[in-house]
C-alpha positions as a Markdown table, in Angstrom:
| # | Residue | x | y | z |
|---|---|---|---|---|
| 1 | Met | -30.1 | -11.4 | -13.6 |
| 2 | Lys | -28.0 | -13.2 | -11.0 |
| 3 | Lys | -24.8 | -11.7 | -12.4 |
| 4 | Ser | -26.4 | -8.2 | -12.2 |
| 5 | Leu | -27.3 | -8.8 | -8.5 |
| 6 | Val | -23.8 | -9.9 | -7.7 |
| 7 | Ala | -22.3 | -6.9 | -9.4 |
| 8 | Leu | -24.7 | -4.6 | -7.6 |
| 9 | Ala | -23.8 | -6.2 | -4.3 |
| 10 | Ala | -20.1 | -5.8 | -5.0 |
| 11 | Leu | -20.6 | -2.2 | -6.0 |
| 12 | Ser | -22.5 | -1.5 | -2.8 |
| 13 | Ala | -19.7 | -3.1 | -0.7 |
| 14 | Ile | -17.1 | -0.9 | -2.4 |
| 15 | Ser | -19.2 | 2.2 | -1.9 |
| 16 | Ala | -19.7 | 1.4 | 1.8 |
| 17 | Phe | -15.9 | 1.3 | 2.4 |
| 18 | Ala | -14.9 | 3.9 | -0.1 |
| 19 | Asp | -13.6 | 6.1 | 2.7 |
| 20 | Val | -11.1 | 3.4 | 3.7 |
| 21 | Asp | -7.9 | 4.1 | 1.7 |
| 22 | Val | -5.4 | 1.3 | 1.9 |
| 23 | Ser | -3.3 | 2.5 | -1.0 |
| 24 | Gly | -0.9 | 4.2 | 1.4 |
| 25 | Gly | 0.5 | 0.8 | 2.4 |
| 26 | Ile | -1.6 | -0.4 | 5.3 |
| 27 | Lys | -0.8 | -4.0 | 6.0 |
| 28 | Leu | -2.2 | -6.5 | 8.4 |
| 29 | Tyr | 0.2 | -8.8 | 10.3 |
| 30 | Gly | 0.2 | -11.1 | 13.2 |
| 31 | Val | 1.4 | -14.2 | 15.1 |
| 32 | Leu | -0.6 | -17.0 | 16.6 |
| 33 | Asp | 1.4 | -19.2 | 18.9 |
| 34 | Gln | 0.0 | -22.1 | 21.0 |
| 35 | Ala | 1.9 | -24.8 | 22.9 |
| 36 | Leu | 1.0 | -27.6 | 25.2 |
| 37 | Thr | 3.1 | -26.5 | 28.1 |
| 38 | Ser | 4.1 | -28.4 | 31.3 |
| 39 | Gln | 5.9 | -26.6 | 34.0 |
| 40 | Ser | 7.1 | -27.9 | 37.4 |
| 41 | Trp | 8.1 | -25.4 | 40.0 |
| 42 | Leu | 9.9 | -26.2 | 43.3 |
| 43 | Lys | 10.8 | -23.8 | 46.1 |
| 44 | Ser | 13.3 | -25.5 | 48.4 |
| 45 | Gly | 14.6 | -24.4 | 51.8 |
| 46 | Thr | 12.9 | -24.1 | 55.1 |
| 47 | Asn | 9.4 | -24.0 | 53.7 |
| 48 | Gln | 9.6 | -26.3 | 50.7 |
| 49 | Thr | 6.7 | -26.0 | 48.3 |
| 50 | Ser | 6.0 | -27.1 | 44.8 |
| 51 | Ser | 3.5 | -26.8 | 42.0 |
| 52 | His | 2.8 | -28.1 | 38.5 |
| 53 | Asn | 1.0 | -26.4 | 35.7 |
| 54 | Thr | -0.2 | -27.8 | 32.4 |
| 55 | Gly | -2.1 | -26.0 | 29.7 |
| 56 | Leu | -2.1 | -24.3 | 26.3 |
| 57 | Phe | 0.0 | -21.1 | 26.4 |
| 58 | Ala | 2.1 | -19.1 | 24.0 |
| 59 | Ala | 5.7 | -20.3 | 24.4 |
| 60 | Gly | 7.6 | -19.4 | 21.2 |
| 61 | Ala | 6.2 | -15.9 | 20.7 |
| 62 | Thr | 3.5 | -13.7 | 22.1 |
| 63 | Ser | 0.3 | -14.0 | 20.0 |
| 64 | Arg | -0.7 | -10.6 | 18.5 |
| 65 | Leu | -2.6 | -8.9 | 15.7 |
| 66 | Gly | -1.6 | -5.6 | 14.2 |
| 67 | Ala | -1.8 | -3.2 | 11.2 |
| 68 | Arg | 1.0 | -0.9 | 10.1 |
| 69 | Gly | 1.5 | 1.4 | 7.2 |
| 70 | Ala | 3.5 | 4.2 | 5.6 |
| 71 | Arg | 2.2 | 7.0 | 3.4 |
| 72 | Asp | 4.3 | 9.0 | 1.0 |
| 73 | Leu | 3.9 | 12.7 | 1.9 |
| 74 | Gly | 6.4 | 14.0 | -0.6 |
| 75 | Asp | 9.9 | 15.6 | -0.1 |
| 76 | Asp | 11.2 | 12.1 | 1.0 |
| 77 | Ile | 8.8 | 12.2 | 4.0 |
| 78 | Lys | 6.6 | 9.3 | 5.1 |
| 79 | Gly | 3.8 | 9.2 | 7.6 |
| 80 | Leu | 3.9 | 6.1 | 9.8 |
| 81 | Ile | 1.2 | 4.3 | 11.7 |
| 82 | Gln | 1.0 | 1.1 | 13.7 |
| 83 | Ile | -1.8 | -0.4 | 15.8 |
| 84 | Glu | -1.1 | -3.7 | 17.7 |
| 85 | Ile | -3.0 | -5.7 | 20.3 |
| 86 | Glu | -2.1 | -8.9 | 22.2 |
| 87 | Leu | -4.1 | -12.0 | 21.5 |
| 88 | Ala | -4.9 | -14.7 | 24.1 |
| 89 | Pro | -6.3 | -17.7 | 22.1 |
| 90 | His | -5.8 | -20.0 | 25.1 |
| 91 | Asn | -8.5 | -18.1 | 27.1 |
| 92 | Asn | -12.2 | -18.3 | 26.6 |
| 93 | Ser | -13.7 | -15.0 | 27.6 |
| 94 | Asp | -17.0 | -16.8 | 28.5 |
| 95 | Gln | -15.1 | -18.8 | 31.2 |
| 96 | Ser | -13.6 | -17.6 | 34.4 |
| 97 | Val | -9.9 | -18.4 | 34.6 |
| 98 | Gly | -8.8 | -17.3 | 38.0 |
| 99 | Thr | -9.0 | -13.5 | 38.0 |
| 100 | Asp | -8.5 | -13.4 | 34.2 |
| 101 | Lys | -12.3 | -13.4 | 33.5 |
| 102 | Asn | -12.3 | -11.0 | 30.6 |
| 103 | Ala | -9.2 | -12.2 | 28.7 |
| 104 | Gly | -10.4 | -13.9 | 25.5 |
| 105 | Leu | -9.1 | -14.0 | 22.0 |
| 106 | Leu | -9.1 | -10.2 | 21.8 |
| 107 | Pro | -8.2 | -8.8 | 25.3 |
| 108 | Val | -7.9 | -5.1 | 25.9 |
| 109 | Lys | -4.1 | -5.1 | 26.0 |
| 110 | Asn | -2.3 | -2.4 | 23.9 |
| 111 | Arg | 1.1 | -3.2 | 22.4 |
| 112 | Gly | 3.1 | -1.1 | 20.0 |
| 113 | Thr | 0.6 | 1.6 | 18.9 |
| 114 | Phe | 1.9 | 4.9 | 17.5 |
| 115 | Val | 2.0 | 7.5 | 14.8 |
| 116 | Gly | 5.1 | 9.1 | 13.3 |
| 117 | Leu | 7.1 | 10.8 | 10.6 |
| 118 | Glu | 10.1 | 9.5 | 8.7 |
| 119 | Lys | 12.6 | 11.6 | 6.7 |
| 120 | Lys | 14.9 | 9.8 | 4.3 |
| 121 | Asp | 18.6 | 10.1 | 5.3 |
| 122 | Ile | 17.7 | 11.7 | 8.6 |
| 123 | Gly | 15.5 | 9.3 | 10.6 |
| 124 | Ser | 12.1 | 9.0 | 12.3 |
| 125 | Ile | 10.0 | 10.3 | 15.2 |
| 126 | Lys | 7.2 | 8.2 | 16.7 |
| 127 | Leu | 4.7 | 9.1 | 19.3 |
| 128 | Gly | 2.7 | 6.5 | 21.4 |
| 129 | Thr | 3.2 | 3.2 | 23.1 |
| 130 | Gln | 6.4 | 1.6 | 21.7 |
| 131 | Glu | 8.8 | -1.3 | 22.3 |
| 132 | Thr | 11.8 | -0.2 | 24.3 |
| 133 | Thr | 15.3 | -0.6 | 22.8 |
| 134 | Ala | 16.1 | -3.1 | 25.4 |
| 135 | Tyr | 13.2 | -5.3 | 24.3 |
| 136 | Glu | 14.5 | -5.1 | 20.8 |
| 137 | Leu | 18.0 | -6.2 | 22.0 |
| 138 | Phe | 16.7 | -9.2 | 24.0 |
| 139 | Ala | 14.9 | -10.4 | 20.8 |
| 140 | Met | 18.3 | -11.3 | 19.5 |
| 141 | Asp | 18.2 | -14.4 | 21.7 |
| 142 | Val | 18.4 | -17.7 | 19.7 |
| 143 | Asn | 15.2 | -19.1 | 21.2 |
| 144 | Gly | 13.2 | -15.9 | 20.7 |
| 145 | Arg | 11.1 | -15.3 | 23.9 |
| 146 | Val | 13.3 | -14.3 | 26.8 |
| 147 | Glu | 11.0 | -15.4 | 29.6 |
| 148 | Tyr | 13.2 | -18.5 | 29.7 |
| 149 | Lys | 16.4 | -16.7 | 30.4 |
| 150 | Pro | 17.9 | -15.3 | 33.6 |
| 151 | Gln | 18.2 | -11.8 | 32.0 |
| 152 | Val | 17.0 | -8.6 | 33.7 |
| 153 | Trp | 14.2 | -7.9 | 31.2 |
| 154 | Arg | 11.3 | -9.4 | 33.0 |
| 155 | Tyr | 12.9 | -9.5 | 36.4 |
| 156 | Val | 13.6 | -5.8 | 36.9 |
| 157 | Ala | 10.5 | -4.2 | 38.5 |
| 158 | Ser | 6.8 | -4.1 | 38.8 |
| 159 | Ser | 6.8 | -0.9 | 36.8 |
| 160 | Gly | 5.9 | -2.6 | 33.5 |
| 161 | Thr | 8.4 | -0.6 | 31.4 |
| 162 | Gln | 10.6 | -3.5 | 30.4 |
| 163 | Asp | 8.7 | -4.4 | 27.2 |
| 164 | Arg | 7.1 | -1.2 | 26.1 |
| 165 | Ala | 6.8 | 2.4 | 27.3 |
| 166 | Gly | 3.5 | 4.3 | 27.0 |
| 167 | Gln | 3.1 | 8.0 | 26.1 |
| 168 | Ala | 6.6 | 7.7 | 24.6 |
| 169 | Ile | 8.6 | 9.8 | 22.1 |
| 170 | Lys | 11.2 | 7.8 | 20.2 |
| 171 | Leu | 13.8 | 9.3 | 17.8 |
| 172 | Thr | 15.6 | 6.9 | 15.5 |
| 173 | Ser | 18.4 | 8.0 | 13.2 |
| 174 | Ser | 19.0 | 6.7 | 9.7 |
| 175 | Glu | 21.9 | 4.3 | 9.2 |
| 176 | Ile | 25.3 | 5.9 | 8.9 |
| 177 | Ala | 28.3 | 3.7 | 8.2 |
| 178 | Gly | 26.4 | 0.8 | 9.8 |
| 179 | Phe | 25.4 | 2.7 | 12.9 |
| 180 | Thr | 21.8 | 3.6 | 14.0 |
| 181 | Ala | 21.1 | 5.6 | 17.2 |
| 182 | Ser | 17.9 | 5.9 | 19.1 |
| 183 | Leu | 16.6 | 8.1 | 21.9 |
| 184 | Met | 13.4 | 7.4 | 23.8 |
| 185 | Thr | 11.6 | 9.3 | 26.6 |
| 186 | Ala | 8.4 | 8.8 | 28.5 |
| 187 | Pro | 7.7 | 11.4 | 31.2 |
| 188 | Gln | 6.0 | 10.6 | 34.4 |
| 189 | Glu | 2.2 | 11.2 | 34.4 |
| 190 | Asn | 0.2 | 12.1 | 37.5 |
| 191 | Thr | -3.6 | 12.4 | 38.1 |
| 192 | Ala | -5.1 | 15.8 | 37.2 |
| 193 | Ser | -5.0 | 16.8 | 40.9 |
| 194 | Gly | -1.3 | 16.0 | 41.1 |
| 195 | Gly | -2.1 | 13.1 | 43.4 |
| 196 | Gly | -1.4 | 9.4 | 42.9 |
| 197 | Lys | 1.2 | 8.2 | 40.4 |
| 198 | Val | 0.0 | 6.8 | 37.0 |
| 199 | Thr | 3.4 | 6.1 | 35.5 |
| 200 | Gly | 7.0 | 6.7 | 36.3 |
| 201 | Ser | 9.5 | 8.4 | 34.0 |
| 202 | Phe | 11.4 | 6.3 | 31.5 |
| 203 | Asn | 14.4 | 7.3 | 29.4 |
| 204 | Ser | 16.5 | 5.2 | 27.0 |
| 205 | Val | 19.5 | 5.6 | 24.7 |
| 206 | Gly | 20.5 | 2.9 | 22.2 |
| 207 | Leu | 23.2 | 2.3 | 19.5 |
| 208 | Lys | 23.1 | -0.4 | 16.9 |
| 209 | Tyr | 25.8 | -1.5 | 14.5 |
| 210 | His | 25.4 | -3.8 | 11.5 |
| 211 | Ala | 28.2 | -4.9 | 9.1 |
| 212 | Gly | 27.6 | -8.0 | 7.1 |
| 213 | Ala | 27.2 | -11.1 | 9.3 |
| 214 | Phe | 28.0 | -9.1 | 12.5 |
| 215 | Lys | 25.5 | -7.2 | 14.6 |
| 216 | Ala | 26.0 | -5.3 | 17.9 |
| 217 | Asn | 23.6 | -3.4 | 20.2 |
| 218 | Leu | 24.2 | -1.2 | 23.3 |
| 219 | Val | 21.4 | 0.1 | 25.5 |
| 220 | Trp | 21.2 | 2.4 | 28.6 |
| 221 | Asp | 17.9 | 3.1 | 30.2 |
| 222 | Lys | 16.5 | 4.4 | 33.5 |
| 223 | Tyr | 13.2 | 4.2 | 35.2 |
| 224 | Val | 12.4 | 6.7 | 38.0 |
| 225 | Asp | 9.4 | 6.6 | 40.4 |
| 226 | Thr | 9.2 | 9.8 | 42.4 |
| 227 | Thr | 6.1 | 8.9 | 44.4 |
| 228 | Thr | 6.7 | 9.2 | 48.2 |
| 229 | Gly | 7.2 | 5.8 | 49.8 |
| 230 | Ala | 6.8 | 4.0 | 46.5 |
| 231 | Thr | 8.5 | 0.7 | 45.8 |
| 232 | Ala | 7.4 | 0.3 | 42.2 |
| 233 | Ala | 10.9 | 0.9 | 41.0 |
| 234 | Ala | 12.4 | -1.7 | 43.3 |
| 235 | Gly | 14.8 | -4.2 | 41.5 |
| 236 | Lys | 13.2 | -7.6 | 41.8 |
| 237 | Tyr | 14.2 | -11.0 | 40.7 |
| 238 | Arg | 11.2 | -13.2 | 40.1 |
| 239 | Phe | 11.8 | -16.8 | 40.7 |
| 240 | Pro | 11.5 | -18.6 | 37.3 |
| 241 | Gly | 8.0 | -19.7 | 36.8 |
| 242 | Asp | 6.4 | -16.4 | 37.9 |
| 243 | Ala | 7.2 | -14.7 | 34.6 |
| 244 | Tyr | 6.0 | -17.3 | 32.1 |
| 245 | Glu | 2.8 | -16.5 | 30.3 |
| 246 | Gly | -0.2 | -18.3 | 31.8 |
| 247 | Val | 1.6 | -19.3 | 35.0 |
| 248 | Val | 0.9 | -17.4 | 38.3 |
| 249 | Asn | 2.5 | -18.3 | 41.6 |
| 250 | Thr | 1.7 | -16.5 | 44.9 |
| 251 | Arg | 4.3 | -18.3 | 47.0 |
| 252 | Gly | 6.4 | -15.3 | 47.9 |
| 253 | Ser | 9.0 | -16.1 | 45.2 |
| 254 | Glu | 10.0 | -12.5 | 44.4 |
| 255 | Ile | 13.3 | -11.3 | 45.7 |
| 256 | Thr | 14.0 | -7.6 | 46.1 |
| 257 | Tyr | 17.7 | -6.8 | 45.5 |
| 258 | Ala | 17.5 | -3.0 | 45.0 |
| 259 | Thr | 15.2 | -0.5 | 46.7 |
| 260 | Gly | 15.4 | 2.4 | 49.1 |
| 261 | Ala | 13.4 | 5.2 | 50.7 |
| 262 | Val | 15.4 | 7.8 | 48.8 |
| 263 | Ser | 16.6 | 6.1 | 45.6 |
| 264 | Arg | 13.8 | 4.6 | 43.6 |
| 265 | Ala | 15.5 | 4.8 | 40.3 |
| 266 | Leu | 16.7 | 1.7 | 38.3 |
| 267 | Thr | 19.4 | 1.9 | 35.7 |
| 268 | Arg | 20.1 | -0.8 | 33.2 |
| 269 | Asn | 23.2 | -1.4 | 31.0 |
| 270 | Ile | 22.6 | -3.9 | 28.3 |
| 271 | Ala | 24.8 | -5.2 | 25.4 |
| 272 | Gly | 24.3 | -7.8 | 22.7 |
| 273 | Ala | 26.3 | -9.2 | 19.8 |
| 274 | Ser | 25.6 | -11.8 | 17.1 |
| 275 | Tyr | 27.5 | -13.3 | 14.3 |
| 276 | Asp | 25.8 | -15.4 | 11.5 |
| 277 | Met | 28.2 | -17.8 | 9.7 |
| 278 | Gly | 25.4 | -19.2 | 7.7 |
| 279 | Ser | 25.9 | -22.7 | 9.1 |
| 280 | Ala | 25.4 | -21.3 | 12.6 |
| 281 | Gln | 24.5 | -18.1 | 14.4 |
| 282 | Phe | 26.2 | -17.2 | 17.7 |
| 283 | Val | 24.7 | -14.7 | 20.2 |
| 284 | Trp | 25.9 | -13.1 | 23.4 |
| 285 | Ile | 23.7 | -10.9 | 25.7 |
| 286 | Tyr | 24.9 | -9.0 | 28.8 |
| 287 | Ala | 22.6 | -7.1 | 31.2 |
| 288 | Asp | 22.8 | -5.4 | 34.6 |
| 289 | Ser | 20.1 | -3.6 | 36.5 |
| 290 | Gly | 20.0 | -1.8 | 39.8 |
| 291 | Asn | 21.0 | 1.2 | 41.8 |
| 292 | Ser | 23.2 | 2.1 | 44.8 |
| 293 | Ile | 21.3 | -0.4 | 46.9 |
| 294 | Gly | 21.8 | -3.5 | 44.8 |
| 295 | Lys | 22.4 | -4.9 | 41.3 |
| 296 | Leu | 21.5 | -8.0 | 39.2 |
| 297 | Thr | 24.1 | -9.0 | 36.5 |
| 298 | Thr | 23.6 | -11.7 | 33.9 |
| 299 | Asn | 25.3 | -13.2 | 30.8 |
| 300 | Thr | 23.7 | -15.4 | 28.2 |
| 301 | Val | 25.3 | -17.2 | 25.3 |
| 302 | Gly | 23.5 | -19.1 | 22.5 |
| 303 | Val | 23.9 | -20.8 | 19.2 |
| 304 | Arg | 21.3 | -21.5 | 16.5 |
| 305 | Val | 22.0 | -24.1 | 13.7 |
| 306 | Pro | 19.7 | -24.1 | 10.6 |
| 307 | Met | 19.5 | -27.4 | 8.7 |
| 308 | Asp | 17.2 | -26.9 | 5.7 |
| 309 | Lys | 13.7 | -26.8 | 7.2 |
| 310 | Phe | 15.0 | -27.7 | 10.7 |
| 311 | Ala | 16.7 | -25.5 | 13.2 |
| 312 | Leu | 18.3 | -26.3 | 16.6 |
| 313 | Ala | 19.0 | -23.7 | 19.2 |
| 314 | Ala | 20.7 | -23.8 | 22.6 |
| 315 | Ser | 21.5 | -21.1 | 25.2 |
| 316 | Tyr | 23.1 | -21.0 | 28.6 |
| 317 | Gly | 22.8 | -18.1 | 31.0 |
| 318 | Asp | 24.0 | -17.3 | 34.5 |
| 319 | Gly | 24.1 | -14.4 | 36.8 |
| 320 | Asn | 24.0 | -13.1 | 40.4 |
| 321 | Tyr | 22.5 | -10.3 | 42.4 |
| 322 | Lys | 23.9 | -8.5 | 45.4 |
| 323 | Gly | 22.5 | -5.8 | 47.6 |
| 324 | Ala | 19.3 | -5.9 | 49.7 |
| 325 | Ala | 19.4 | -9.7 | 48.9 |
| 326 | Ser | 22.0 | -11.9 | 47.2 |
| 327 | Gly | 21.8 | -15.0 | 45.1 |
| 328 | Lys | 22.7 | -16.7 | 41.9 |
| 329 | Val | 20.5 | -17.6 | 38.8 |
| 330 | Ser | 21.1 | -19.9 | 35.9 |
| 331 | Asp | 19.2 | -21.3 | 32.9 |
| 332 | Ile | 19.7 | -23.8 | 30.1 |
| 333 | Thr | 17.2 | -23.7 | 27.2 |
| 334 | Leu | 17.1 | -26.0 | 24.2 |
| 335 | Gly | 14.8 | -25.5 | 21.2 |
| 336 | Gly | 14.0 | -27.6 | 18.1 |
| 337 | Tyr | 12.1 | -26.1 | 15.2 |
| 338 | Tyr | 10.6 | -27.4 | 11.9 |
| 339 | Asn | 9.6 | -24.7 | 9.4 |
| 340 | Phe | 7.0 | -25.9 | 6.8 |
| 341 | Asp | 7.5 | -22.5 | 5.1 |
| 342 | Lys | 8.2 | -18.9 | 6.1 |
| 343 | Ser | 4.9 | -18.7 | 8.0 |
| 344 | Thr | 4.2 | -22.0 | 9.7 |
| 345 | Ser | 6.4 | -23.9 | 12.1 |
| 346 | Val | 6.2 | -26.4 | 15.0 |
| 347 | Tyr | 8.6 | -26.5 | 17.8 |
| 348 | Leu | 9.8 | -28.2 | 21.0 |
| 349 | Leu | 11.2 | -26.1 | 23.9 |
| 350 | Asn | 12.8 | -27.2 | 27.1 |
| 351 | Ser | 14.1 | -24.9 | 29.8 |
| 352 | Asn | 15.7 | -25.7 | 33.2 |
| 353 | Ala | 16.2 | -22.7 | 35.4 |
| 354 | Gly | 17.8 | -22.7 | 38.8 |
| 355 | His | 18.1 | -20.2 | 41.7 |
| 356 | Thr | 20.2 | -20.3 | 44.8 |
| 357 | Ala | 19.8 | -17.7 | 47.5 |
| 358 | Thr | 20.9 | -16.9 | 51.1 |
| 359 | Gly | 17.3 | -17.3 | 52.2 |
| 360 | Ser | 14.7 | -19.9 | 51.7 |
| 361 | Ala | 13.6 | -19.0 | 48.2 |
| 362 | Ala | 16.1 | -21.3 | 46.3 |
| 363 | Gly | 14.8 | -23.9 | 43.9 |
| 364 | Tyr | 14.2 | -24.6 | 40.2 |
| 365 | Thr | 11.7 | -24.5 | 37.4 |
| 366 | Lys | 11.5 | -27.0 | 34.5 |
| 367 | Thr | 9.4 | -26.1 | 31.5 |
| 368 | Thr | 8.6 | -28.2 | 28.4 |
| 369 | Ala | 6.5 | -26.9 | 25.5 |
| 370 | Ile | 5.3 | -28.5 | 22.3 |
| 371 | Gly | 3.7 | -26.0 | 20.0 |
| 372 | Ala | 2.8 | -24.5 | 16.6 |
| 373 | Gln | 3.2 | -21.0 | 15.3 |
| 374 | Phe | 1.8 | -19.1 | 12.3 |
| 375 | Lys | 3.0 | -15.8 | 11.1 |
| 376 | Phe | 1.5 | -13.5 | 8.5 |
């Protein structure tokens, strides 16, 4: 009798979800990353100020949950789908954390979410919110997350197009002789009445090359804000500490190096290369961002050494910006990782970032994080 009831319950469950077809290759994936993070921030100069933050934050990778799949449509064509949201396990949505009152484990924050088609030997087209080619390039860094580096990615503008571009169309070619090309466009969107700006326009061109142990990546992209009097496309260097997840400073530590009443476009040129010897991987990343008013230029080099389940990584970056403001930036990041298996690891990260400027915004940030990460 009990077995019959169990079988009936199982049959009922199957019937209830009979319209959900996962045979097309739908797959759940995700990352949970939490680290006890301590960050000291000092602004030197005329008005010297300092702060210290300690808490649980994602330090090695952004926590996220997603589902992706590919369905065979025949004639070597596949249908593609991805749905991804960001997770914030360090926040309790029942508690007020500053202004972040509603950010819990499942905040309303869309990441890469798109549909598309892929044709064998030709390439793919994807429609929706997608990671920019520049974001993919910066992921080459030996310590993963680039918030610890003096690169232009998170220090470009308040436009929010550095990581992902919404309402985007992305074309990616198939690999030919080691080369893969990509083209991405996201047109500007206004309100229905043609009034206030919703988004600026974003365009990107990328070229990748892969041959054995060597990889190279080139990216050009441009963000344009045509709203009268807008400064959203201003090139900004955010003093290290502002950009790290979970840390918010309101001490006026954002330096604008490129803006203008006429030119509100930002162009970026980015290049990266890596060589994996097996015993060590070497990475170099170059990036510049700006317009006729000013430019920020940075270089970062790094090495990652695997030792069975252990891995050690170190990177050094420096750069300068000139234009509406001028200054220098630098960063040294060290990482130690222990991988229990392909999914679970623990790590120790230490980053020391410096900033010198002609004004009173010079100073440094020191960040130490001890954390754990699980991937599936």
